[in-house]
C-alpha positions as a Python dict, from the first residue, in 0.01 Angstrom:
ca = {
    (1, 'X'): (0, 0, 0),
    (2, 'X'): (248, -154, 247),
    (3, 'X'): (444, -457, 149),
    (4, 'X'): (626, -690, 360),
    (5, 'X'): (970, -618, 137),
    (6, 'X'): (1079, -375, -108),
    (7, 'X'): (1345, -453, -322),
    (8, 'X'): (1538, -133, -451),
    (9, 'X'): (1760, -213, -772),
    (10, 'X'): (1959, 73, -900),
    (11, 'X'): (2066, 38, -1279),
    (12, 'X'): (2292, 216, -1522),
    (13, 'X'): (2318, 54, -1832),
    (14, 'X'): (2190, -280, -1751),
    (15, 'X'): (2003, -378, -2042),
    (16, 'X'): (2172, -681, -2090),
    (17, 'X'): (2109, -804, -1731),
    (18, 'X'): (1810, -647, -1583),
    (19, 'X'): (1534, -888, -1736),
    (20, 'X'): (1745, -1183, -1614),
    (21, 'X'): (1792, -1035, -1273),
    (22, 'X'): (1409, -953, -1237),
    (23, 'X'): (1306, -1296, -1352),
    (24, 'X'): (1551, -1450, -1111),
    (25, 'X'): (1444, -1218, -824),
    (26, 'X'): (1047, -1249, -883),
    (27, 'X'): (1067, -1655, -929),
    (28, 'X'): (1231, -1660, -567),
    (29, 'X'): (975, -1404, -432),
    (30, 'X'): (683, -1629, -567),
    (31, 'X'): (784, -1903, -340),
    (32, 'X'): (776, -1709, -18),
    (33, 'X'): (438, -1584, 176),
    (34, 'X'): (545, -1222, 167),
    (35, 'X'): (372, -930, -22),
    (36, 'X'): (637, -746, -206),
    (37, 'X'): (769, -474, -470),
    (38, 'X'): (1072, -432, -694),
    (39, 'X'): (1162, -77, -768),
    (40, 'X'): (1429, -48, -1069),
    (41, 'X'): (1574, 298, -1076),
    (42, 'X'): (1697, 381, -1404),
    (43, 'X'): (1983, 641, -1362),
    (44, 'X'): (1994, 809, -1671),
    (45, 'X'): (2115, 478, -1859),
    (46, 'X'): (2207, 526, -2235),
    (47, 'X'): (2131, 182, -2347),
    (48, 'X'): (1778, 0, -2333),
    (49, 'X'): (1766, -37, -1957),
    (50, 'X'): (1420, 121, -1922),
    (51, 'X'): (1246, -53, -2219),
    (52, 'X'): (1391, -370, -2110),
    (53, 'X'): (1271, -328, -1738),
    (54, 'X'): (941, -244, -1896),
    (55, 'X'): (905, -580, -2074),
    (56, 'X'): (1025, -778, -1796),
    (57, 'X'): (765, -621, -1574),
    (58, 'X'): (482, -683, -1791),
    (59, 'X'): (567, -1040, -1827),
    (60, 'X'): (642, -1101, -1476),
    (61, 'X'): (465, -910, -1236),
    (62, 'X'): (332, -553, -1368),
    (63, 'X'): (150, -444, -1053),
    (64, 'X'): (477, -517, -867),
    (65, 'X'): (760, -392, -1041),
    (66, 'X'): (808, -42, -1077),
    (67, 'X'): (1040, 197, -1297),
    (68, 'X'): (1162, 507, -1187),
    (69, 'X'): (1382, 718, -1383),
    (70, 'X'): (1650, 990, -1357),
    (71, 'X'): (1671, 1200, -1680),
    (72, 'X'): (2054, 1211, -1615),
    (73, 'X'): (2321, 992, -1480),
    (74, 'X'): (2320, 1094, -1089),
    (75, 'X'): (2532, 816, -944),
    (76, 'X'): (2464, 519, -753),
    (77, 'X'): (2394, 671, -406),
    (78, 'X'): (2108, 902, -576),
    (79, 'X'): (1926, 599, -738),
    (80, 'X'): (1946, 393, -436),
    (81, 'X'): (1794, 711, -259),
    (82, 'X'): (1525, 749, -505),
    (83, 'X'): (1424, 390, -482),
    (84, 'X'): (1439, 366, -103),
    (85, 'X'): (1236, 702, -50),
    (86, 'X'): (958, 605, -271),
    (87, 'X'): (940, 229, -121),
    (88, 'X'): (663, 133, 97),
    (89, 'X'): (804, -206, 261),
    (90, 'X'): (831, -296, 608),
    (91, 'X'): (1168, -427, 505),
    (92, 'X'): (1393, -265, 223),
    (93, 'X'): (1665, -479, 27),
    (94, 'X'): (1918, -315, -136),
    (95, 'X'): (2016, -503, -434),
    (96, 'X'): (2275, -466, -739),
    (97, 'X'): (2115, -511, -1073),
    (98, 'X'): (2424, -788, -1166),
    (99, 'X'): (2263, -1026, -913),
    (100, 'X'): (2622, -1058, -764),
    (101, 'X'): (2489, -1178, -452),
    (102, 'X'): (2156, -1467, -477),
    (103, 'X'): (1859, -1317, -377),
    (104, 'X'): (1791, -1652, -130),
    (105, 'X'): (2057, -1476, 81),
    (106, 'X'): (1745, -1236, 187),
    (107, 'X'): (1603, -1546, 402),
    (108, 'X'): (1898, -1547, 602),
    (109, 'X'): (1888, -1204, 702),
    (110, 'X'): (1523, -1111, 774),
    (111, 'X'): (1562, -1318, 1091),
    (112, 'X'): (1794, -1047, 1224),
    (113, 'X'): (1539, -771, 1144),
    (114, 'X'): (1285, -953, 1370),
    (115, 'X'): (1540, -991, 1645),
    (116, 'X'): (1592, -610, 1655),
    (117, 'X'): (1847, -530, 1406),
    (118, 'X'): (1769, -221, 1212),
    (119, 'X'): (2050, -277, 919),
    (120, 'X'): (2189, -611, 814),
    (121, 'X'): (2459, -554, 586),
    (122, 'X'): (2586, -851, 350),
    (123, 'X'): (2976, -924, 422),
    (124, 'X'): (3213, -1094, 185),
    (125, 'X'): (3500, -1056, 448),
    (126, 'X'): (3370, -1250, 776),
    (127, 'X'): (3354, -1643, 839),
    (128, 'X'): (3104, -1831, 674),
    (129, 'X'): (3101, -1592, 349),
    (130, 'X'): (3152, -1734, -6),
    (131, 'X'): (3316, -1581, -296),
    (132, 'X'): (3259, -1792, -591),
    (133, 'X'): (3470, -1563, -821),
    (134, 'X'): (3732, -1303, -680),
    (135, 'X'): (3780, -937, -813),
    (136, 'X'): (4101, -873, -987),
    (137, 'X'): (4372, -826, -734),
    (138, 'X'): (4395, -441, -779),
    (139, 'X'): (4021, -411, -696),
    (140, 'X'): (4067, -613, -385),
    (141, 'X'): (4355, -389, -255),
    (142, 'X'): (4177, -113, -317),
    (143, 'X'): (3865, -242, -162),
    (144, 'X'): (4076, -324, 169),
    (145, 'X'): (4235, 17, 161),
    (146, 'X'): (3899, 190, 113),
    (147, 'X'): (3741, -12, 397),
    (148, 'X'): (4018, 66, 630),
    (149, 'X'): (4007, 449, 554),
    (150, 'X'): (3605, 448, 559),
    (151, 'X'): (3622, 317, 899),
    (152, 'X'): (3886, 537, 1042),
    (153, 'X'): (3699, 871, 882),
    (154, 'X'): (3328, 781, 931),
    (155, 'X'): (3214, 433, 964),
    (156, 'X'): (3320, 275, 1281),
    (157, 'X'): (3385, -108, 1260),
    (158, 'X'): (3263, -277, 947),
    (159, 'X'): (3435, -547, 762),
    (160, 'X'): (3274, -474, 443),
    (161, 'X'): (3170, -147, 344),
    (162, 'X'): (3073, -163, -46),
    (163, 'X'): (2879, -499, -34),
    (164, 'X'): (2583, -434, -262),
    (165, 'X'): (2321, -648, -65),
    (166, 'X'): (2182, -459, 236),
    (167, 'X'): (1839, -504, 421),
    (168, 'X'): (1709, -234, 628),
    (169, 'X'): (1414, -205, 837),
    (170, 'X'): (1183, 21, 666),
    (171, 'X'): (1163, 293, 902),
    (172, 'X'): (1538, 313, 949),
    (173, 'X'): (1582, 313, 565),
    (174, 'X'): (1372, 597, 544),
    (175, 'X'): (1527, 788, 812),
    (176, 'X'): (1867, 718, 680),
    (177, 'X'): (1802, 806, 322),
    (178, 'X'): (1626, 1122, 389),
    (179, 'X'): (1950, 1252, 528),
    (180, 'X'): (2159, 1123, 274),
    (181, 'X'): (2381, 1362, 65),
    (182, 'X'): (2645, 1170, -113),
    (183, 'X'): (2503, 1075, -471),
    (184, 'X'): (2822, 866, -555),
    (185, 'X'): (2999, 549, -482),
    (186, 'X'): (3076, 624, -129),
    (187, 'X'): (2676, 629, -24),
    (188, 'X'): (2759, 317, 147),
    (189, 'X'): (3000, 459, 391),
    (190, 'X'): (2716, 746, 467),
    (191, 'X'): (2448, 479, 532),
    (192, 'X'): (2681, 311, 785),
    (193, 'X'): (2774, 655, 939),
    (194, 'X'): (2400, 765, 975),
    (195, 'X'): (2282, 433, 1099),
    (196, 'X'): (2546, 475, 1397),
    (197, 'X'): (2459, 822, 1449),
    (198, 'X'): (2087, 755, 1460),
    (199, 'X'): (2156, 495, 1730),
    (200, 'X'): (2048, 175, 1476),
    (201, 'X'): (2166, -150, 1518),
    (202, 'X'): (2388, -283, 1275),
    (203, 'X'): (2445, -653, 1216),
    (204, 'X'): (2695, -801, 957),
    (205, 'X'): (2585, -1157, 790),
    (206, 'X'): (2815, -1348, 551),
    (207, 'X'): (2688, -1386, 173),
    (208, 'X'): (2752, -1574, -125),
    (209, 'X'): (2920, -1346, -387),
    (210, 'X'): (3018, -1376, -737),
    (211, 'X'): (3240, -1088, -901),
    (212, 'X'): (3063, -952, -1225),
    (213, 'X'): (3291, -874, -1511),
    (214, 'X'): (3116, -585, -1646),
    (215, 'X'): (3174, -372, -1353),
    (216, 'X'): (3061, 16, -1392),
    (217, 'X'): (3358, 99, -1144),
    (218, 'X'): (3641, 311, -1332),
    (219, 'X'): (3924, 235, -1053),
    (220, 'X'): (4141, 568, -1049),
    (221, 'X'): (3855, 785, -1141),
    (222, 'X'): (3605, 641, -897),
    (223, 'X'): (3875, 608, -619),
    (224, 'X'): (3952, 965, -623),
    (225, 'X'): (3585, 1041, -602),
    (226, 'X'): (3514, 822, -336),
    (227, 'X'): (3784, 965, -129),
    (228, 'X'): (3650, 1313, -185),
    (229, 'X'): (3309, 1183, -71),
    (230, 'X'): (3423, 1036, 245),
    (231, 'X'): (3588, 1360, 357),
    (232, 'X'): (3304, 1528, 253),
    (233, 'X'): (3098, 1300, 511),
    (234, 'X'): (3353, 1389, 765),
    (235, 'X'): (3361, 1769, 723),
    (236, 'X'): (2952, 1765, 749),
    (237, 'X'): (2970, 1570, 1055),
    (238, 'X'): (3238, 1772, 1207),
    (239, 'X'): (2991, 2081, 1125),
    (240, 'X'): (2693, 1940, 1271),
    (241, 'X'): (2518, 1921, 924),
    (242, 'X'): (2349, 1616, 953),
    (243, 'X'): (2024, 1616, 1164),
}
């Protein structure tokens, strides 16, 4: 079945938040005229993420909420890729399990797809965005440095690489993620690189965003891994490995 909207939610150790997020998302979707599906990708969680997802799905929308599972933790990029490639929506929303951006922001993004955009990226760094709770200053500095480095190496000109709220046209989502190689945090950079390489139109839209205290990011370790992934994207691009 083809839906109007597929929502892909990567989840790693989100047992405390996933049910609430699913309830909020389904309640909002119920007020729209769209057909929809939600794909939760459990990325090898060590807690009760899977069982909480199943419980919530049965209570909320058993036919429209699907659980996909990785036997082991493979990384956020790998989880999103699994969800996108299993989706059937005409539009595909990438949405973080902590609900840092309100699901209602989807409504302001969909018109851009109707106007010809292929990737509508939420941004916390352009006029009109609202940050209700900021990240700690160290993460803000590292994030700004990462954005500058990513734009220089692979992405072009994007104000906010890592915001987890992205809406793609379904065909574009499958074309991009079928070519993805990055399994970790820098998958966002690869998304922008591939979108640009494939000639897709990218639009950034200001969104509401709230920092969530229980982040899975480990600053130094993940920063080093992200830098390595960026270099790998650059190397593959230079060698012509992306088809």
